[in-house]
N, C-alpha and C positions, 0 to 999 in steps of 0.2 A: 963349604963352597956356596957362593951366592945363588939364590934361586933365580929362575928366568925372569920373574917379575922385577926383582931388584936390578938385574943386569939390563932389562929393558928400560927401566927408569933412568939408569945411568947413561945408557946409550942415547936416549931422547935428550937428556940434558947436555951431553957431549956434542950432539949434532949442531948445537947453537954456536959452539966455540972451537971444538977439536974434531974435525971430520974424520981424521984417520982413526982416532980412538973410538968414535961412534961406529965406524965401519968394522973395527976389530971386535967390538962388543956384540954387534948384530950377528957376526959370523960365529961368535962363541955360543950365542943363544941357539942358533940353527944347528950347531954341531952337537949340542947336548942331547942326551937320550930322552925320548918322550915316554919310555916305558916306566910304570910305577915301581917304586922300590917296595920293600916289605912293609914299611910304615906309611906308604903313600897310597892314598885311595884313588878311585876313579875320578873324583872331583878334582883332585890335584893334577892328575894326568891331563884332564880336559883343559885346565887352566894353563898348563905348560904348552899344550898344542895351540891354544889361542895366542899365547905370548909369542910362540914361534911364527905364527901366521902374521902377527903385527910386525915382528922383526923383519920378516921376509918382505913385506910391503914397504916398510920404512927404508930398508936397504935399497930396494929398487928405486924409491923416490930420491934417495941420496945420490945415486948414480945418474938418475934422470936430470936432476938439477945441475949436475956437473957435466952434462952432455956426454956421459961416458957410456956409449952403446955396448962396448965390450963388457963393462961392469953389469949392465942389465942382463946381457946374455948369460953371464956367469951366475947371476941370481936365479934365473930360470932353471939353469942346470942344477944348481944347489937345491932347488925346491923339490926335486924329484923324490928324494928320500923322505922328505916331509909329507909330500902329497900321497905317498903310498899308504899312509895311515889315516887319510881323510876320506870323506865321502866323495864319490865321483862327481856329483853335481857341484860340490864346493871346489873341487880341483879345477874344473873347467872355468868357473868364475874367477878363481885366483890367477890362473895362468893367463886368462884374457886381460885381467887387470895389469899384470906385469908386462904383457905384450903392448898394451896401450901406452906404456911409458916411452916406447920407441917413437911415438908420433911427434913428440916435441923435440926429438934429437935430430939435428940436420945430418944429411948424408949417411943415414943409418939403414938404408934400404937393403944393401947386400947382406949386412949382418942379420937383419930381420929374416931374410929368406933362408940363410944358413941355419939360424936358430929354429925356424919353423920346420924345416926338413928334418932336423935332428929330433925335434920333439914329436913329430908325426911318426917317425920310426919307433920312438919310445912308447907312444900311445898304442901302436900296433902290437908291440911285444907284450904290453900290459893288458891288451884286449880292451882298451878304453875307446870303444867305437865312436861314441858321441863326441868325445874330445878330439879324436882323430878327424872326424868330419868337420868340426868347427875350425880346427887348425888348417885343414886343407882348403876350406872356403877362404880363410884369411890369406893363405899362400897364393891362391888363384888371383885374389884382388891385388896383391903386391906384384905379381907377375904381369898383370894388366897395366899397372902404373909404370912398370919397367919396360913396357911394350914388348914383353915376351909372350906374344899372342898364341903361338903354337903350343908352348908349354902350358899356358893357362887353359886353353881349350881342351887339351888332353886330360888335364886334371879335372876339369869341370865334367867332361863326359863320364869318367869313372865315378865321380861323385853322384851324378844324376842317376846312374844305374843302381847304386846302393840306396839312394834316398827314395827312389820309386818303390823299391822292394820294402823299405821300412815305412813308407808313407808318412814321412815327417814333413808336414806341409810348411812349417815355419822355415826350416833350412832350405827346403825345396824352392820356396819363394825367393830367398836370398841368392841361391845359386843360379836360378833362371834369370834373375835380374843381372847378376854378374855376367852370365852368358850373353845377354843382350848387349851389355856394355862392351864386351870383347868383340862381338861381331860388328858393332858400330865402329870400333877402333880400326878394324881391318877393312871397313867400307862395305860390308855385306848387309845392306839395309833390310832385305826381305827376311833374312834369318834373325836379325836384331829385333824386328817387329814380332816375329813368331815366338821368340824367346820371351819377350815382354808380355805377350798374350798369355803364355804358359805361366809366367810369374803372377799375373793378375788373377788367373783362374785358380791357382793354388791359394792365393791370398784371400779370395772370396769365401773360402770354406773354413777360415779360421779368424780369430781376432788378430787384426794386423796392427802392430804397434805404430804410433804416430811417426816415429823416425823412419820405419820401413815404408810406410805409406807415402811419406814425403819423397823418399828415394825413387819409388815407383812413379810418382807424379813428375819428378825431375826428368827421369829417363823418357817418359811419354812426351814431355814438352820438347826435349832435345830431338827426338825422332820426328815429331811434327814439324819442327823448325827445319830439319834437314829436307823435308818434303816441300819447303817454302810455305807451309801453312802456319804462318806466324800468329794468326788470330787464335787458333786452337792451342798452339804452343804457349802463348801468353797466359791463357786461362789455366793451364796445368802448372806453369811456373808460379802463378799467383797463389794457387792452392798450396803448393809446396812451401812458398815463402811465408804465407799466413800460418801454416801449421808449425813450421820450424821456429818462427818468431814467437808464437804463443807458448810453445813448449820450452823455448830457451835452451834447447839441448845442444844444438850445433850451430854456432854463429857463422862458421866458415861456409856451411851449406846454405844457410839463409842468405848470406851475402852473394853466393853464386846464383841463387834463384833470383835475387833482386837484379843482378847484372844481366841475367838472361831476359828478364822482363823489359829492362831498358833496351836491350838489343832488339827485341821483337818490335818495340815502338819505332826504333830507328829504321829497321828493315821494312816496316809498313809505311815508311815515308811520313811518320808522325813524330819527328824529333822534338817538336815543341811540347809534346805530352810528357817528356822525360822530367821536366821541372815540376809539373803537377804531381807526377808519380812519386817523386822524392819528398813531397810535402805531406803524404799520408802518415798517419800516426806510427805505424810499424816500421816505416822506412827512415824516420827522422834520425834515429841513432846511428844509421850507416851513412847519412848524407855527406859527412865531412871526410870520410875515408878516401884514401888515394885510389883504391880500386873503383869506387863510385865516381870519383872526379875524372878518371880516365874515360869512362863511358859518357859522362857529361860533355867532355871536350869533343869526343867523336860526334855526339848529337849536334853540338853547336856548329861544327865544321860542315856536317851534312845539311843542316838547315840553311847555312849560307852558301851551299854548293861550292865551297872553297877547297880545292884540292890541296893547296899549300898548307892550310890549317889542318886538314885531315892527316897529311904526312907528318906534320909537326906533332900532332897528338900521338900518332903511332910511334914516333921516335921518343917523345918525352915519357910515354908510359909503356915502353917496350915490354918490360917484365909483366906488368898487369894485363896487357892485351895479348901477349904472345904465349903466356904460360897455359892458358885454357884453350884446348883444341877447338872447342865449339865456337868460342868468340873469334878465335883466329881465322877459322874457315869462313865464317859469315862476313867478317870485316874485309876479307880478301875479295869476296863477291861484291860487297858494297863499294870498295875502292874501284873495282873494274867498272861498276855502274856509274860512279861519280866521274871517272875519267872519260867514259863514253859520253856522258851528258856535256862535259866541258868541251870535248872535241866537236860534238854536234853544234854547240853554240858558236864555236869559232868558224867552222867551215860553212855554216848555213848561208851567210850573205854572199859567198863567192861561187864563181864558176870555175876559177883556177886559183890555187893558193899554194905557196911554197911550203913544203913539209918542215923546213927549218923554222919558218915563222910560227907554224902550229906548235912545234916542240917548244919554242921559246915562250909562247903564250901560256902553255900548261906547265912549264917548268920541268919537262921530262927530256930524256935523251932522245935523239932523233931515231935511233934504231927501235926503241920500245914504242915510239909513236907510230912509226911505219907498220910495225907488227900489229898494233891495235887497230889502225885504220884498215889494214888488209882483212883482219878478222871481221870488222864491222861491214865491210863491203860484201864479204862472203855470206854473212848472216843477213844481208839485205836491210841493214839498219838505215843505210842511205845508198844511193847509186852513184858510182864513180869509178875512176881508174887511177892507179898510182903510176905516174910517168917517172921512173927512176932515173932515166937519162937526163931529164930536165930538173929532177928533184921537186916535182910538183904533184899536186893532187887535182885531178879534173873531176868536178862535181856536176852530175847530170840531174835534170828534173826527173821526178818519178814517172816512169813510162805509163801511159794510159793503155789499158787493155783494149784490144780490138774486139768488139762484140760480134763482128761478122763471123768469126770462127765458131763461136758458141752457137750462133743462130744456124749456121750450116750443119753443125753436128746435131742440133735439135731437130732440124728438118729431116736429115737422113734417118734419125731414129723414128720419126713419125712415118716416113715412107716404108721403113722396114716393117713396122707394125701392120700397115695397110697390105703389103705384099704377103705377109704371113697369114693375115685374115682371108685374103683372096684365095691363097693356096689351100687353106682349110676348107673353104666352101667348094672349091673345084674337086677336092677329094670326096666330099659328101655326095656331089652330083654324079660322079663317076660310079 
């Protein structure tokens, strides 16, 4: 019978031309026993285990390249018998490597969640506590992406209880960061900030890897942006972008940080700074990407105060601008602000103006324009009344405050003090 090394060499060669044969050979390697025979020493056994590990990873890559999520799930299940004979630290690294193969397979989220739940149960049975915690952290992240916030929070709560007892600062930092992202997802900003503070506290007591530090900076920037503090948010995003670009570990996250930096410049009414931002050395390689072009189009529309161009950018780059909840929510606010500025510019010269004319000028439906004008009147952006019977907007001058009332109230206050003083003196005389 061929040795595992020979089978592995055949499988690697076959993977170039005959994928089915390569798949069969890899499975044959994995099914072979790793126990040494009478004439087989420990060195040979160790070599067999290394060959099996290579076969396992290669088979996973084979399925990944074919976008076969079920195949990757099968490899992870197959690996259990192999992993029972390896060190626990090596097991955790191997299973994380295999799980990472799902990242490039589209629409594999449900299968990932199923595989993770299955492997968490296996880790519990095998009493592999650290592996279980690592898998549960990953599962909570997937549930967050799937917007299963309740399930994610429940898992995070149980994880935090365990981790505080074990005092594992590294995973504790990751889980608190995940908790912050979940709370931000459900709109609970106070708890999102509290969880981020806990994550930073845990991170300060250990060496924090650059990738994790960048994730903390990104989340800090997002929460500051939610509070409309775009200047501080920009500084955090810049730190994250610089760190990620220098490390070259995660281009997708680096691109997100760059987009958030551009967003902050736009929200600070500095759209002209977007061009100079893209000329810095670290940003040059991203400048021609469609995601960056989408933000550049928004900046140009905002700079020109052109609502039609803004809408065109939102339509042309729908996927790029709508897929990220952070960008989507802030651009929605920006759209409202731009619409408001356009409406003010149109109604400013008039004392009476038809709503139909306003709607035509801004290129919006009459109903949406009426709703926005009503909101602006209630917010006292300008003073006026909507006459729906005539279909007109009556615009008034800003009323001047009558200072007589303030003077009268101030005088009464002074009189009250005099009366109280006289009363105090009369009590002393008596």
